[in-house]
C-alpha positions as CSV (number, residue, x, y, z in Angstrom):
1,X,-13.9,17.1,-2.8
2,X,-11.2,16.3,-0.3
3,X,-8.4,17.3,-2.8
4,X,-8.0,19.1,-6.0
5,X,-5.0,19.5,-8.4
6,X,-3.8,23.0,-7.9
7,X,-0.4,23.5,-9.6
8,X,2.2,22.2,-12.0
9,X,5.9,23.3,-12.1
10,X,8.2,23.6,-15.0
11,X,12.0,24.2,-14.5
12,X,13.6,26.2,-17.3
13,X,16.6,28.5,-18.1
14,X,14.0,30.6,-20.1
15,X,11.4,30.6,-17.4
16,X,10.2,34.2,-17.9
17,X,9.8,33.8,-21.7
18,X,8.1,30.4,-21.2
19,X,5.6,32.0,-18.8
20,X,4.8,34.6,-21.4
21,X,4.2,31.9,-24.0
22,X,1.4,30.4,-21.8
23,X,-0.1,33.8,-21.3
24,X,0.0,34.7,-25.0
25,X,-1.3,31.4,-26.4
26,X,-3.5,30.0,-23.7
27,X,-4.7,33.2,-22.0
28,X,-3.2,32.4,-18.7
29,X,-2.7,35.3,-16.3
30,X,0.2,36.5,-14.2
31,X,0.0,37.5,-10.6
32,X,-0.5,41.1,-9.4
33,X,2.4,40.4,-7.0
34,X,4.9,38.5,-9.1
35,X,8.4,37.9,-7.7
36,X,10.2,37.7,-11.0
37,X,13.6,37.0,-9.6
38,X,12.3,33.8,-8.0
39,X,9.8,32.4,-10.5
40,X,7.0,33.3,-13.0
41,X,3.8,31.7,-12.0
42,X,0.8,32.0,-14.3
43,X,-2.8,30.7,-13.8
44,X,-5.9,29.6,-15.7
45,X,-8.3,30.4,-12.8
46,X,-7.7,27.1,-11.1
47,X,-4.2,25.7,-11.8
48,X,-1.1,27.6,-11.1
49,X,1.6,26.9,-13.7
50,X,4.9,27.8,-12.0
51,X,7.8,28.5,-14.3
52,X,10.9,28.1,-12.1
53,X,14.5,29.1,-12.9
54,X,16.7,26.1,-13.3
55,X,19.2,25.7,-10.5
56,X,22.6,24.0,-10.7
57,X,22.4,20.3,-10.9
58,X,18.7,20.3,-11.8
59,X,17.2,19.2,-15.1
60,X,14.8,21.3,-17.1
61,X,11.2,20.4,-18.0
62,X,8.2,19.2,-16.0
63,X,9.3,19.0,-12.3
64,X,6.4,18.2,-10.1
65,X,2.6,18.8,-9.6
66,X,0.6,19.6,-6.5
67,X,-2.6,19.1,-4.6
68,X,-4.6,21.4,-2.3
69,X,-6.2,19.2,0.4
70,X,-8.9,19.7,3.0
71,X,-6.7,18.3,5.8
72,X,-2.9,17.9,5.6
73,X,-2.9,15.6,8.7
74,X,-5.4,13.2,7.1
75,X,-3.6,13.2,3.7
76,X,-0.3,12.3,5.4
77,X,-2.0,9.6,7.5
78,X,-3.5,8.1,4.3
79,X,-0.1,8.1,2.5
80,X,1.5,6.3,5.5
81,X,-1.3,3.8,5.7
82,X,-1.1,3.0,2.0
83,X,2.6,2.2,2.3
84,X,4.8,3.0,5.3
85,X,7.8,3.2,2.9
86,X,6.4,6.4,1.2
87,X,8.0,9.5,2.5
88,X,7.6,13.3,2.7
89,X,9.5,16.4,3.7
90,X,8.4,19.8,5.0
91,X,9.2,22.5,2.4
92,X,11.3,25.6,3.1
93,X,9.4,28.5,4.7
94,X,10.3,30.8,1.8
95,X,8.2,28.6,-0.5
96,X,4.8,29.3,1.0
97,X,2.5,27.8,-1.7
98,X,3.2,24.2,-0.7
99,X,3.9,23.0,2.9
100,X,5.0,19.4,2.1
101,X,6.6,17.5,-0.8
102,X,5.9,13.7,-1.1
103,X,6.1,11.0,-3.6
104,X,3.8,8.3,-5.1
105,X,4.7,4.5,-5.5
106,X,6.8,5.4,-8.6
107,X,8.8,8.1,-6.8
108,X,6.9,10.8,-8.8
109,X,7.0,14.0,-6.7
110,X,4.0,16.0,-5.7
111,X,3.4,18.9,-3.3
112,X,0.7,19.4,-0.7
113,X,-1.0,22.6,0.5
114,X,-3.8,22.8,3.0
115,X,-7.0,24.6,1.9
116,X,-7.7,27.9,3.6
117,X,-4.3,27.9,5.3
118,X,-3.8,31.6,4.6
119,X,-0.3,31.0,3.4
120,X,-0.8,31.0,-0.4
121,X,0.8,33.8,-2.3
122,X,1.0,35.1,-5.9
123,X,-1.2,33.4,-8.4
124,X,-2.0,30.6,-6.0
125,X,-3.9,33.1,-3.8
126,X,-5.6,34.8,-6.8
127,X,-6.7,31.8,-9.0
128,X,-10.5,32.3,-9.1
129,X,-11.9,33.0,-12.6
130,X,-13.2,31.2,-15.6
131,X,-11.5,31.1,-19.0
132,X,-12.1,29.1,-22.2
133,X,-8.6,27.6,-22.4
134,X,-7.6,25.8,-19.2
135,X,-5.5,22.8,-18.0
136,X,-7.7,19.7,-18.0
137,X,-5.2,16.9,-17.4
138,X,-1.8,15.9,-16.2
139,X,-0.4,12.6,-17.5
140,X,1.9,10.3,-15.5
141,X,3.8,7.2,-16.7
142,X,3.4,4.5,-14.1
143,X,4.8,1.0,-13.7
144,X,1.7,-0.5,-12.0
145,X,-1.3,1.4,-13.2
146,X,-3.8,-0.2,-10.8
147,X,-1.6,0.4,-7.7
148,X,-1.0,4.0,-8.7
149,X,-4.7,4.5,-9.3
150,X,-5.5,3.0,-5.9
151,X,-3.0,5.3,-4.3
152,X,-4.4,8.5,-5.7
153,X,-7.9,7.4,-5.2
154,X,-7.5,6.3,-1.5
155,X,-5.3,9.3,-0.5
156,X,-7.0,12.1,-2.5
157,X,-10.5,10.7,-3.2
158,X,-10.2,11.4,-6.9
159,X,-13.0,9.8,-9.0
160,X,-11.5,6.9,-11.0
161,X,-12.5,5.8,-14.5
162,X,-10.6,3.2,-16.6
163,X,-10.8,3.6,-20.3
164,X,-8.6,3.4,-23.4
165,X,-6.0,1.4,-21.3
166,X,-5.5,4.3,-18.9
167,X,-6.8,5.4,-15.5
168,X,-8.5,8.8,-15.5
169,X,-8.7,10.2,-11.9
170,X,-10.8,13.4,-11.7
171,X,-11.1,16.1,-9.1
172,X,-14.2,17.4,-10.9
173,X,-12.4,19.5,-13.5
174,X,-8.8,18.3,-13.8
175,X,-7.7,14.7,-14.2
176,X,-4.6,12.7,-13.5
177,X,-4.2,10.4,-16.5
178,X,-2.2,7.3,-15.6
179,X,-0.4,5.7,-18.6
180,X,1.6,2.5,-18.7
181,X,5.4,2.8,-18.3
182,X,7.4,0.0,-19.9
183,X,11.0,-0.2,-21.3
184,X,9.3,-1.3,-24.5
185,X,8.0,2.2,-24.9
186,X,11.5,3.4,-25.6
187,X,12.5,1.2,-28.5
188,X,14.1,3.5,-31.0
189,X,14.7,6.4,-28.7
190,X,16.1,7.4,-25.3
191,X,14.5,5.7,-22.2
192,X,13.0,7.8,-19.4
193,X,12.0,6.7,-15.9
194,X,8.4,6.8,-14.6
195,X,7.5,10.5,-14.4
196,X,5.2,13.3,-15.4
197,X,4.8,12.7,-19.1
198,X,2.9,15.8,-20.3
199,X,-0.1,17.9,-19.5
200,X,-3.0,19.2,-21.6
201,X,-5.4,22.0,-22.2
202,X,-9.1,22.1,-23.0
203,X,-9.7,24.7,-25.7
204,X,-12.7,26.1,-27.5
205,X,-11.3,25.3,-30.9
206,X,-8.1,23.6,-32.1
207,X,-8.4,25.5,-35.4
208,X,-8.5,28.8,-33.5
209,X,-5.5,27.7,-31.4
210,X,-3.4,26.9,-34.5
211,X,-4.3,30.2,-36.0
212,X,-3.2,32.0,-32.8
213,X,0.1,30.1,-32.9
214,X,0.7,31.3,-36.4
215,X,-0.1,34.9,-35.4
216,X,2.1,34.7,-32.4
217,X,5.1,33.5,-34.3
218,X,4.4,36.3,-36.9
219,X,4.5,38.9,-34.1
220,X,7.4,37.3,-32.2
221,X,9.7,34.6,-33.7
222,X,10.9,33.7,-30.2
223,X,7.5,31.9,-29.7
224,X,8.5,29.2,-32.2
225,X,8.2,25.9,-30.3
226,X,10.1,22.6,-30.6
227,X,9.4,20.6,-33.8
228,X,7.7,17.2,-33.3
229,X,8.1,14.0,-35.3
230,X,11.3,14.7,-37.3
231,X,13.5,11.7,-38.0
232,X,13.0,8.2,-36.8
233,X,13.7,9.0,-33.1
234,X,11.5,12.1,-33.2
235,X,8.7,10.1,-34.8
236,X,9.1,7.4,-32.1
237,X,8.8,10.0,-29.3
238,X,5.8,11.6,-31.0
239,X,4.1,8.2,-31.3
240,X,4.6,7.5,-27.6
241,X,3.2,11.0,-26.8
242,X,0.1,10.3,-28.8
243,X,-0.7,7.3,-26.7
244,X,-2.6,9.6,-24.4
245,X,-6.2,9.2,-25.3
246,X,-7.1,12.8,-24.3
247,X,-5.1,14.9,-26.7
248,X,-6.2,15.7,-30.2
249,X,-3.4,18.2,-31.2
250,X,0.2,18.0,-30.0
251,X,2.8,20.7,-29.4
252,X,5.5,21.8,-27.0
253,X,6.2,25.0,-25.0
254,X,9.5,27.0,-25.5
255,X,11.3,24.6,-23.1
256,X,10.2,21.6,-25.0
257,X,7.6,20.3,-22.5
258,X,4.9,18.2,-24.2
259,X,1.4,19.8,-24.3
260,X,-1.6,18.2,-25.9
261,X,-4.9,20.0,-26.6
262,X,-8.5,18.8,-26.9
263,X,-11.8,20.3,-27.7
264,X,-14.0,17.5,-26.3
C-alpha cells in the first residue's frame, strides 16, 4: 500500500518504566541501539511505540502517531489538494524517524516518514518480526467522521469500512478507528478536544493476558495500572472508552493511557 501506520508516541514522566510495561505485558522489544536519555522506543515487529520524556509545558499521554509513505512529495501534495488550510512542518534533524509533522482536519497531529529513506534509527529501523500480541488499531475522536475518513482515504489510500457507527481505515494490518466527537460525550466528566482517544492490541487470549497482568504485579508492584470505572466520573469515562467497537477488555498503561484488547 501507499502508506502504513508505523508509530505511536506517548509522552510521560515515567517513560522508561512505561516502555518496560509494554515489553513485559505485550512482548514488545527494545532496540539494540536505544538512546535512553532521549526516549525509550519499543516495537511489535511493525509499530514503533515511542515513550518520550515529557518536556516543560507539554502534557502527558498519547501525543501523536505516524505513517510511513511511499512518496513524501505525493503525500504532501494530496494533503494540500484536500484542503489548502492544512499545514505541515519539517522536523528537527536530530529526530530522524519522521521527516515531517502535519495535521488532519481536526488538528490531530501525525508524522510522516518516507519508505526506504535510509534515515530510520532504533526500533524504527529494526521492526521486522512477527509476534502474537501486536497493535491492531489507533482510535481518533473526530468532529466530522465522513470528512476525516475521506481525508485519510484520499491521502494515504487506507481501505475504508463503516460499521458500528465508526470508520475503520485499514493499511492491511493496523486500522485507524474514527469515532464521533461531541460535547455530549462528556456529560458527567471533563471534556476533551478531538484527539487520539486510545489504541489497542490483538492478543492470542484475553484470559492469558489477565493472568500475565496478575503475575507481573506479583513480581513488581510498580506495574499496577490506573483503576477504571471508579466513582460516577470514572464510570462515565469508562463508558465513553467502551464505545470503541474493537476492544473486548480495557486497561491503561502506567501513565494512564487507555488501551483496549481484542482476541477477534
